[in-house]
C-alpha positions as CSV (number, residue, x, y, z in Angstrom):
1,M,-11.2,2.4,-15.0
2,D,-9.7,5.0,-12.3
3,Y,-9.5,3.0,-9.1
4,N,-7.4,5.4,-7.4
5,S,-10.9,7.7,-7.6
6,T,-11.9,5.9,-4.7
7,L,-9.2,6.4,-2.3
8,K,-10.2,9.1,0.3
9,A,-8.3,10.1,3.4
10,Y,-10.4,7.9,5.8
11,D,-12.2,5.4,3.7
12,I,-12.8,4.2,0.2
13,R,-15.7,5.3,-1.7
14,G,-17.1,5.0,-5.2
15,T,-20.1,4.5,-7.4
16,I,-21.2,0.8,-8.1
17,D,-19.7,1.1,-12.0
18,I,-16.5,1.4,-10.4
19,I,-16.6,-0.6,-7.4
20,N,-17.5,-4.1,-8.2
21,E,-16.4,-7.8,-7.8
22,E,-13.1,-7.1,-10.2
23,Y,-12.4,-4.0,-7.7
24,T,-12.7,-5.8,-4.6
25,I,-10.7,-8.4,-5.5
26,N,-8.0,-6.3,-6.5
27,L,-8.7,-4.4,-3.3
28,A,-8.4,-7.8,-1.1
29,L,-5.4,-8.3,-2.9
30,N,-3.8,-5.0,-2.4
31,I,-4.6,-5.1,1.2
32,L,-2.6,-8.6,1.5
33,E,0.5,-6.8,-0.2
34,K,0.4,-3.7,2.4
35,I,-0.9,-5.0,5.4
36,D,0.5,-7.9,7.6
37,F,-2.3,-9.7,9.1
38,N,-3.6,-13.1,10.4
39,S,-7.1,-12.3,11.5
40,V,-9.9,-9.9,10.3
41,T,-13.5,-9.4,11.1
42,I,-15.7,-8.4,8.4
43,S,-19.1,-7.0,8.4
44,Y,-21.2,-4.8,5.8
45,D,-24.1,-2.4,5.5
46,T,-27.7,-2.9,4.2
47,R,-26.8,-1.6,0.4
48,E,-27.7,-4.5,-2.2
49,K,-24.2,-5.2,-2.9
50,S,-22.5,-4.8,-0.1
51,K,-22.8,-8.5,1.2
52,T,-21.6,-9.7,-2.1
53,M,-18.4,-7.3,-2.0
54,A,-18.0,-8.7,1.7
55,E,-18.3,-12.0,0.7
56,V,-15.4,-11.2,-2.2
57,L,-12.9,-10.3,0.7
58,M,-13.5,-13.2,2.9
59,N,-12.9,-15.7,0.3
60,V,-9.8,-13.8,-1.3
61,F,-8.5,-13.6,2.7
62,L,-9.2,-17.5,3.1
63,Q,-7.6,-18.6,-0.1
64,K,-4.3,-17.2,1.7
65,E,-4.9,-19.0,4.9
66,K,-6.4,-15.8,7.1
67,K,-8.5,-16.1,10.1
68,V,-11.9,-14.8,9.0
69,Y,-15.0,-13.6,11.2
70,D,-17.9,-12.9,9.1
71,L,-20.2,-10.3,11.6
72,E,-22.9,-10.0,8.7
73,I,-24.9,-7.0,8.7
74,C,-23.3,-4.9,11.4
75,S,-23.0,-1.4,12.1
76,T,-19.7,0.4,12.4
77,P,-20.1,0.9,16.3
78,I,-20.5,-2.5,16.8
79,S,-18.2,-3.8,14.3
80,Y,-15.3,-1.9,16.5
81,F,-16.5,-3.1,19.4
82,L,-16.7,-7.1,18.5
83,T,-13.1,-6.6,16.8
84,K,-11.8,-5.3,19.9
85,R,-13.4,-8.0,21.8
86,L,-12.0,-10.9,19.4
87,G,-8.8,-9.4,18.9
88,T,-8.0,-9.9,15.2
89,D,-5.5,-7.8,13.6
90,I,-7.2,-5.7,11.1
91,G,-11.4,-4.8,11.2
92,I,-12.8,-4.1,7.5
93,I,-16.7,-2.3,7.1
94,V,-18.4,-2.7,3.4
95,T,-20.1,0.5,3.6
96,A,-20.6,3.8,2.0
97,S,-22.0,5.5,4.9
98,H,-24.5,8.3,4.4
99,N,-23.8,8.3,0.6
100,P,-26.2,7.9,-2.1
101,L,-27.3,4.2,-3.0
102,N,-25.7,4.1,-6.0
103,Y,-22.3,4.2,-3.7
104,L,-20.3,1.0,-2.5
105,G,-17.3,1.6,0.3
106,F,-14.9,0.2,2.8
107,K,-13.4,1.0,6.1
108,I,-10.1,-0.6,7.0
109,Y,-9.1,-0.2,10.4
110,K,-6.3,-1.5,12.8
111,K,-6.5,-3.6,16.2
112,N,-6.7,-0.5,17.9
113,L,-9.3,0.6,15.6
114,I,-7.6,3.4,14.5
115,P,-8.5,3.7,10.7
116,F,-6.0,3.1,7.9
117,S,-5.8,5.7,5.5
118,P,-6.3,4.7,2.1
119,I,-5.1,7.5,0.1
120,E,-1.8,7.0,2.1
121,L,-1.7,3.3,2.5
122,F,-2.2,2.2,-1.1
123,Q,-1.0,5.7,-2.7
124,N,-1.6,3.8,-6.3
125,L,-4.4,0.9,-5.9
126,K,-2.4,-1.1,-8.3
127,K,-4.6,-3.8,-10.7
128,L,-3.0,-7.0,-9.8
129,E,-5.5,-9.8,-11.0
130,T,-7.0,-9.8,-14.8
131,N,-8.7,-13.0,-14.6
132,S,-11.1,-11.5,-12.3
133,N,-14.4,-13.7,-13.7
134,Q,-13.1,-16.8,-13.1
135,I,-11.6,-16.1,-9.8
136,V,-15.1,-15.0,-8.6
137,R,-16.9,-17.7,-10.0
138,E,-14.3,-19.9,-8.1
139,L,-14.4,-17.7,-4.9
140,F,-18.0,-18.8,-4.3
141,F,-17.7,-22.1,-3.6
142,S,-15.9,-21.9,-0.5
143,K,-18.0,-19.9,2.1
144,N,-16.3,-21.5,5.4
145,Y,-15.6,-18.5,7.0
146,E,-16.9,-18.3,10.8
147,K,-20.1,-16.5,11.3
148,I,-20.6,-14.8,14.5
149,D,-23.6,-13.9,16.4
150,F,-23.1,-11.6,19.5
151,R,-26.3,-10.2,20.1
152,S,-26.9,-11.5,23.3
153,F,-23.0,-11.0,24.4
154,V,-23.6,-7.1,23.2
155,N,-26.8,-6.8,24.9
156,N,-25.2,-8.0,28.4
157,Y,-22.1,-6.2,28.2
158,F,-23.8,-3.0,27.8
159,I,-26.8,-3.7,30.3
160,H,-24.1,-4.7,33.1
161,N,-21.5,-1.5,32.4
162,F,-24.4,1.2,32.0
163,S,-27.5,2.2,33.4
164,Y,-30.6,2.4,31.5
165,K,-33.2,2.4,34.3
166,N,-34.7,5.9,33.4
167,L,-35.0,5.1,29.9
168,K,-37.1,1.8,30.3
169,N,-40.3,3.4,30.5
170,L,-39.6,6.7,28.8
171,P,-41.3,7.2,25.4
172,F,-38.8,8.3,22.4
173,I,-38.3,7.4,18.6
174,I,-35.4,5.6,16.8
175,D,-35.3,5.9,13.0
176,F,-32.8,3.1,11.7
177,S,-32.8,4.5,8.1
178,N,-33.1,1.2,7.1
179,G,-29.6,0.5,7.7
180,S,-27.3,-1.6,9.4
181,A,-28.1,-0.6,13.1
182,I,-31.2,-3.3,12.9
183,T,-29.5,-6.0,13.9
184,Y,-27.4,-5.5,17.1
185,E,-28.8,-2.0,18.2
186,H,-32.5,-3.0,17.3
187,D,-32.4,-5.8,19.4
188,F,-30.8,-4.2,22.0
189,L,-33.6,-1.5,22.1
190,I,-36.3,-3.6,21.9
191,N,-35.2,-6.0,24.6
192,N,-34.5,-3.2,27.3
193,F,-37.0,-0.3,26.3
194,Q,-40.6,-1.0,26.4
195,K,-42.1,2.4,25.4
196,C,-39.6,3.2,22.3
197,F,-40.9,3.5,18.9
198,L,-38.8,1.7,16.7
199,I,-39.2,2.8,12.9
200,N,-37.5,2.2,9.3
201,T,-36.4,-1.5,10.0
202,N,-37.1,-3.4,7.0
203,L,-34.1,-4.7,4.6
204,G,-34.1,-3.6,1.0
205,T,-36.0,-0.5,1.3
206,F,-34.8,2.8,1.9
207,K,-37.6,5.4,2.8
208,H,-35.9,8.2,2.9
209,S,-32.2,10.0,2.5
210,L,-29.6,7.9,3.7
211,N,-27.6,11.2,6.0
212,P,-29.4,12.1,8.8
213,L,-28.1,15.9,8.3
214,D,-30.8,15.9,5.6
215,E,-34.0,17.5,6.4
216,D,-35.6,14.7,4.4
217,A,-34.5,12.0,6.7
218,L,-35.9,13.4,9.6
219,I,-39.6,13.8,8.8
220,D,-40.8,10.4,10.2
221,A,-39.3,10.7,13.3
222,K,-40.2,14.3,13.7
223,K,-44.1,13.5,13.4
224,Y,-43.9,10.5,15.8
225,I,-42.5,13.3,18.3
226,K,-45.6,15.6,17.3
227,D,-48.3,12.8,17.2
228,Y,-47.3,11.0,20.8
229,N,-45.9,13.7,22.4
230,L,-42.1,12.0,22.8
231,N,-39.2,13.3,24.7
232,F,-36.7,12.8,22.0
233,G,-35.8,11.0,19.0
234,I,-32.7,9.5,17.3
235,V,-32.0,8.7,13.5
236,Y,-29.2,7.0,12.3
237,D,-27.4,7.1,9.1
238,T,-26.7,4.0,7.3
239,D,-23.8,2.6,9.4
240,A,-25.2,4.1,12.1
241,D,-21.9,6.0,13.1
242,R,-23.6,9.3,12.9
243,T,-26.5,9.9,15.3
244,V,-29.0,13.0,15.1
245,L,-30.6,13.9,18.2
246,L,-34.2,15.6,18.3
247,D,-35.3,17.2,21.1
248,E,-38.9,17.2,22.5
249,N,-40.1,20.1,20.1
250,S,-38.9,17.5,17.0
251,N,-35.9,20.1,16.2
252,P,-32.6,18.5,15.3
253,V,-29.6,19.3,17.5
254,S,-26.5,20.2,15.8
255,G,-23.6,17.5,16.3
256,D,-21.4,20.3,18.3
257,D,-24.6,21.2,20.6
258,L,-24.7,17.6,21.2
259,L,-21.3,17.2,22.5
260,L,-21.9,20.3,24.7
261,F,-25.1,18.8,25.8
262,L,-23.2,15.7,26.8
263,I,-20.2,17.6,28.3
264,Y,-23.1,19.3,30.5
265,I,-24.6,15.8,31.7
266,K,-21.2,14.4,32.4
267,K,-20.0,17.6,34.6
268,E,-23.4,18.6,36.2
269,I,-25.5,15.2,36.3
270,L,-22.7,12.5,36.4
271,D,-20.5,14.8,38.2
272,E,-17.0,13.0,36.7
273,K,-13.6,14.7,35.7
274,F,-12.7,14.3,32.4
275,K,-11.3,15.6,29.2
276,V,-12.9,17.0,26.2
277,L,-12.2,17.2,22.4
278,Y,-14.0,19.1,19.8
279,D,-13.2,19.5,15.8
280,I,-12.4,23.0,14.3
281,R,-15.9,23.5,13.3
282,S,-17.5,23.2,16.5
283,T,-19.2,26.3,18.5
284,R,-17.0,28.4,20.8
285,E,-19.2,27.5,23.5
286,I,-17.5,24.3,23.9
287,K,-14.7,25.9,24.7
288,Q,-16.2,28.7,27.1
289,Y,-17.8,26.1,29.1
290,C,-14.9,24.0,29.5
291,K,-12.7,26.7,30.7
292,K,-15.7,28.3,33.0
293,N,-15.8,25.0,34.7
294,K,-12.0,24.0,34.7
295,I,-12.5,21.1,32.2
296,E,-9.2,20.5,30.0
297,S,-10.3,20.5,26.4
298,F,-8.6,20.0,22.9
299,E,-9.2,21.4,19.4
300,S,-8.8,18.9,16.7
301,V,-8.7,19.4,12.5
302,V,-11.8,17.6,11.2
303,G,-11.9,13.9,10.6
304,H,-12.2,10.7,12.7
305,Y,-8.6,9.5,12.0
306,F,-7.4,12.6,13.7
307,I,-10.0,12.9,16.2
308,K,-9.2,9.0,17.4
309,K,-5.6,9.4,17.4
310,L,-5.5,12.6,19.4
311,M,-7.9,11.0,22.2
312,K,-5.7,7.9,22.6
313,E,-2.7,9.7,22.8
314,N,-4.1,12.4,25.3
315,D,-6.6,9.8,27.3
316,I,-9.7,12.0,26.4
317,D,-13.0,10.8,27.8
318,I,-15.1,12.7,25.1
319,G,-15.2,14.3,21.6
320,G,-17.3,15.4,18.9
321,E,-17.7,16.5,15.5
322,K,-20.1,19.0,14.4
323,S,-20.9,16.4,11.5
324,S,-23.0,14.6,14.5
325,H,-20.3,11.9,15.3
326,I,-19.6,11.5,18.9
327,Y,-16.5,9.5,20.2
328,F,-16.4,7.9,23.5
329,K,-13.4,6.9,25.7
330,E,-15.3,3.7,27.2
331,S,-15.8,2.2,23.4
332,N,-11.8,2.8,22.6
333,Y,-12.4,6.4,21.2
334,T,-15.1,5.4,18.6
335,E,-18.6,6.3,18.1
336,N,-21.2,4.4,19.9
337,S,-24.8,5.2,20.3
338,L,-25.6,2.6,23.1
339,I,-23.1,4.8,25.2
340,L,-25.3,7.9,24.2
341,F,-28.2,6.2,25.6
342,Y,-26.7,6.1,28.8
343,Y,-25.8,9.7,29.3
344,L,-29.5,10.8,27.8
345,D,-30.7,8.0,30.7
346,A,-28.6,10.0,33.5
347,F,-30.4,13.3,31.7
348,F,-34.0,11.9,32.7
349,S,-32.7,10.3,35.9
350,N,-33.7,11.7,39.6
351,K,-29.9,13.3,39.4
352,N,-31.1,16.0,37.2
353,K,-32.1,18.1,39.7
354,K,-33.2,21.1,37.1
355,T,-35.3,18.7,35.2
356,K,-35.3,20.8,32.2
357,S,-36.0,19.8,28.7
358,I,-33.4,19.0,26.3
359,S,-34.3,22.4,24.2
360,Q,-34.3,24.2,27.5
361,T,-30.7,23.0,28.3
362,I,-29.4,23.3,25.0
363,E,-31.1,27.0,24.7
364,E,-29.2,27.9,28.3
365,L,-25.8,26.2,27.3
366,H,-25.8,27.7,23.5
367,K,-26.7,31.7,23.5
368,S,-24.7,32.7,20.1
369,I,-25.7,33.0,16.8
370,S,-24.7,30.0,15.0
371,S,-24.5,28.7,11.2
372,K,-25.0,25.3,9.7
373,E,-22.3,24.3,7.7
374,L,-22.6,26.3,4.6
375,N,-21.0,24.4,1.5
376,Y,-19.9,26.6,-1.6
377,E,-18.1,25.3,-5.1
378,F,-15.1,26.8,-5.8
379,N,-12.9,27.1,-9.0
380,I,-9.7,28.7,-8.0
381,E,-6.6,27.6,-5.8
382,K,-7.3,27.2,-2.6
383,D,-4.3,28.7,-1.4
384,K,-5.5,32.1,-3.0
385,I,-8.7,31.9,-1.1
386,I,-6.8,31.8,2.4
387,K,-4.3,34.1,1.0
388,D,-7.5,36.9,0.0
389,L,-9.3,36.0,3.7
390,E,-6.2,36.7,5.3
391,E,-6.2,40.1,3.8
392,L,-9.7,40.8,3.9
393,F,-9.9,40.2,7.7
394,S,-6.3,41.5,8.1
395,N,-7.3,43.3,11.5
396,Y,-8.4,40.0,13.2
397,N,-6.8,37.2,14.9
398,K,-6.3,34.3,12.5
399,E,-4.9,31.0,12.3
400,K,-4.3,28.3,9.5
401,K,-5.0,25.1,10.8
402,D,-7.8,22.8,8.4
403,G,-8.2,26.0,6.5
404,I,-8.4,29.4,8.4
405,S,-10.1,30.3,11.3
406,V,-10.7,34.0,12.0
407,W,-11.9,35.6,15.2
408,S,-12.7,38.4,17.5
409,D,-14.5,38.8,20.9
410,F,-17.6,39.2,18.6
411,F,-17.3,36.8,16.0
412,W,-15.1,33.5,14.8
413,F,-15.6,31.6,11.6
414,N,-13.6,28.7,9.9
415,I,-13.3,28.0,6.3
416,R,-12.0,24.7,5.1
417,F,-12.1,22.4,2.3
418,S,-13.5,19.0,1.7
419,N,-11.4,16.0,1.8
420,T,-13.8,14.2,-0.4
421,E,-15.8,16.8,-2.7
422,N,-15.0,20.1,-4.5
423,L,-16.4,22.3,-1.9
424,M,-15.7,25.0,0.3
425,R,-17.1,24.5,4.1
426,L,-17.8,27.7,6.2
427,N,-18.8,27.5,9.8
428,L,-19.5,31.0,11.5
429,E,-20.7,32.4,14.7
430,T,-21.4,35.8,16.2
431,K,-22.6,37.5,19.2
432,N,-25.6,38.6,17.2
433,Q,-27.7,38.5,14.1
434,Q,-26.3,42.0,13.1
435,I,-22.9,41.0,13.2
436,Y,-23.8,37.6,11.7
437,D,-25.1,39.3,8.4
438,K,-22.6,41.4,7.8
439,I,-19.3,38.9,8.2
440,K,-21.7,36.5,6.0
441,N,-22.2,39.0,3.5
442,L,-18.7,40.2,3.2
443,I,-17.4,36.6,2.8
444,E,-19.9,35.9,0.2
445,K,-19.4,39.1,-1.7
446,Y,-15.7,38.0,-1.8
447,L,-16.9,34.5,-3.0
448,K,-19.2,35.9,-5.8
449,K,-16.2,38.3,-6.8
450,V,-13.8,35.4,-7.3
451,N,-16.5,33.7,-9.3
452,I,-16.7,30.8,-6.7
């Protein structure tokens, strides 16, 4: 069984035929061998087997006399938040995020909430234990780890540190996707927002796609917005670190447009001085808005490991990815939808003198033609693709950082390669539709020629 196929750049993911009790015991033993720690928080998402894998980890660590805090079902953002508050040496979240139901996974992160890179940490995930079945039977006789329920603490912390008074009586919709936000985030919302609709909150039943970037995942929330004339909607992924915003017309807001929208709120409504980070795939409108308003901005390669590290090193206040991950300095450079609600509260406040809707505001901010992230399978060397594209666009500006970016005064695109799948990803932005079609056709003609 190839354990190393589960090691990714930022986390561990694999199908349930690979990630089982035996695998998890070996993972725990490898963690003990590679990481020096005395205390750990462990949480898990709502997948059927996630709790079992979390309990395996807890019991192995307890046998080695580690202090273990069981956060039970808990979103990734709240797991980060509680790890920081408890001051443990490391944290582990058992989640496969937005991957299909036949996947399991693990996020392992440091005390400063920067993730370990499993592919670098382990390099070769050694099989250290052969008598796993016996160990599993013995492990489950020892469940003396400390369970923690911090719901009242989380609620009080955010209510006392952020304003939500304008959202309290505003109608909107939250789709929990039957994921791990059904504990802390659900408790916070139901206690503080009288007119919000909360849907898909049942455990063990996944009604739609686990990835909110899929159209299927947005159907329920869209219907509520239209039927009840709501102001906006939020759709979570399984571990709630990815949040898709739907505007008042039920249209999804891309991750980079969401970041641009939050930058606008921070500048025009909250009137703050701040720094911004965006990923290399993001709309150039962000860079232009920051330049126009004298906001210091930073560009990052894709991946939360690099983004969090860069934000921390440069004391950056807000960052985001096109994939709808938004990072806040207030949450120690991690994602947190409860802080996102604070920004939305400010948008709907009396301070917002322009009183425009979400869609109107974003339309004014983003005037260029932008693609969604377009994916292509490929079967030739990555270096050859980069070299060919350099030649194809030899007359234009180029930068080879996280793939290749090409730009002129009229267009910009980035082509990069997935860290987890055999996919080439294209993000394209132009001044008008005619240029968009021309550049896209030129790239796709090349891809067809080399049989990608």
